[in-house]
LOKE-128565 format. One record per residue (C-alpha): x, y, z; residue in one letter. Coordinates in steps of 0.001 Angstrom, whole numbers. Example, Ala and Ser with C-alpha at 12.3 -4.5 7.8 and 13.67 -1.06 7.14 Angstrom:
BEGIN
site xx: 12300&yy: -4500&zz: 7800&rest: A
site xx: 13670&yy: -1060&zz: 7140&rest: S
//
This chain:
BEGIN
site xx: 100633&yy: 50092&zz: 66543&rest: M
site xx: 103284&yy: 50107&zz: 63843&rest: P
site xx: 102793&yy: 47738&zz: 60927&rest: A
site xx: 105439&yy: 45494&zz: 59285&rest: R
site xx: 105263&yy: 46078&zz: 55533&rest: L
site xx: 107015&yy: 44401&zz: 52590&rest: L
site xx: 107373&yy: 46303&zz: 49338&rest: I
site xx: 108115&yy: 44322&zz: 46187&rest: V
site xx: 108634&yy: 46421&zz: 43059&rest: D
site xx: 111148&yy: 46700&zz: 40193&rest: D
site xx: 110981&yy: 50489&zz: 40166&rest: E
site xx: 113352&yy: 52090&zz: 42712&rest: P
site xx: 111379&yy: 55332&zz: 42805&rest: A
site xx: 108206&yy: 53506&zz: 43916&rest: I
site xx: 110110&yy: 51503&zz: 46565&rest: C
site xx: 111679&yy: 54703&zz: 47863&rest: F
site xx: 108353&yy: 56646&zz: 47940&rest: A
site xx: 106395&yy: 53981&zz: 49726&rest: L
site xx: 109234&yy: 53188&zz: 52100&rest: S
site xx: 109696&yy: 56788&zz: 53091&rest: R
site xx: 105977&yy: 57418&zz: 53549&rest: F
site xx: 105378&yy: 54467&zz: 55778&rest: F
site xx: 108709&yy: 54778&zz: 57682&rest: S
site xx: 107782&yy: 58390&zz: 58561&rest: E
site xx: 104585&yy: 57061&zz: 60004&rest: R
site xx: 106532&yy: 54736&zz: 62265&rest: G
site xx: 106009&yy: 51468&zz: 60354&rest: D
site xx: 108722&yy: 48889&zz: 59789&rest: S
site xx: 109321&yy: 48643&zz: 56066&rest: V
site xx: 111291&yy: 45992&zz: 54236&rest: F
site xx: 111997&yy: 46385&zz: 50490&rest: V
site xx: 112573&yy: 43477&zz: 48097&rest: A
site xx: 113498&yy: 45085&zz: 44759&rest: P
site xx: 112174&yy: 42794&zz: 41989&rest: A
site xx: 113189&yy: 40616&zz: 40207&rest: P
site xx: 114824&yy: 39476&zz: 43471&rest: K
site xx: 111840&yy: 37852&zz: 45072&rest: M
site xx: 111216&yy: 38306&zz: 48795&rest: P
site xx: 110616&yy: 34636&zz: 49706&rest: W
site xx: 113691&yy: 34452&zz: 52018&rest: P
site xx: 112503&yy: 37654&zz: 53856&rest: K
site xx: 109005&yy: 36379&zz: 54579&rest: L
site xx: 109799&yy: 34180&zz: 57605&rest: P
site xx: 112019&yy: 36854&zz: 59178&rest: Q
site xx: 109759&yy: 39866&zz: 58591&rest: T
site xx: 106336&yy: 38254&zz: 58922&rest: R
site xx: 104777&yy: 41302&zz: 57230&rest: P
site xx: 101275&yy: 42544&zz: 58144&rest: D
site xx: 100875&yy: 43660&zz: 54503&rest: A
site xx: 102702&yy: 43253&zz: 51181&rest: I
site xx: 102732&yy: 45888&zz: 48441&rest: F
site xx: 103301&yy: 43726&zz: 45380&rest: L
site xx: 103764&yy: 45126&zz: 41826&rest: D
site xx: 101451&yy: 43358&zz: 39330&rest: I
site xx: 103955&yy: 43638&zz: 36467&rest: R
site xx: 107254&yy: 42183&zz: 37604&rest: L
site xx: 110044&yy: 41094&zz: 35265&rest: P
site xx: 109812&yy: 37350&zz: 34635&rest: G
site xx: 106745&yy: 36783&zz: 36814&rest: I
site xx: 103387&yy: 38529&zz: 37269&rest: S
site xx: 102382&yy: 39828&zz: 40644&rest: G
site xx: 99516&yy: 37407&zz: 40671&rest: L
site xx: 101822&yy: 34476&zz: 40197&rest: E
site xx: 104106&yy: 35821&zz: 42852&rest: A
site xx: 101146&yy: 36181&zz: 45228&rest: M
site xx: 100477&yy: 32425&zz: 44810&rest: G
site xx: 104158&yy: 31722&zz: 45691&rest: E
site xx: 103850&yy: 33963&zz: 48781&rest: T
site xx: 100851&yy: 31949&zz: 50067&rest: D
site xx: 102706&yy: 28645&zz: 49532&rest: R
site xx: 105768&yy: 29737&zz: 51369&rest: R
site xx: 104130&yy: 31202&zz: 54548&rest: R
//
């Protein structure tokens, strides 16, 4: 069964590589390039997994993870 994935990273090459890899496997991939945070996308995408960069501009990935939990 295809997974719904959300990729949050400030490096376009990483977003591209992960997106391409998982898309070719048949998964649905949504990309939220940091520092634009993905909070508005969460209710629409309801991802099965989130690939979250630890070092984001202006916020750490760990802080962002706490925000993600509060907004679900």
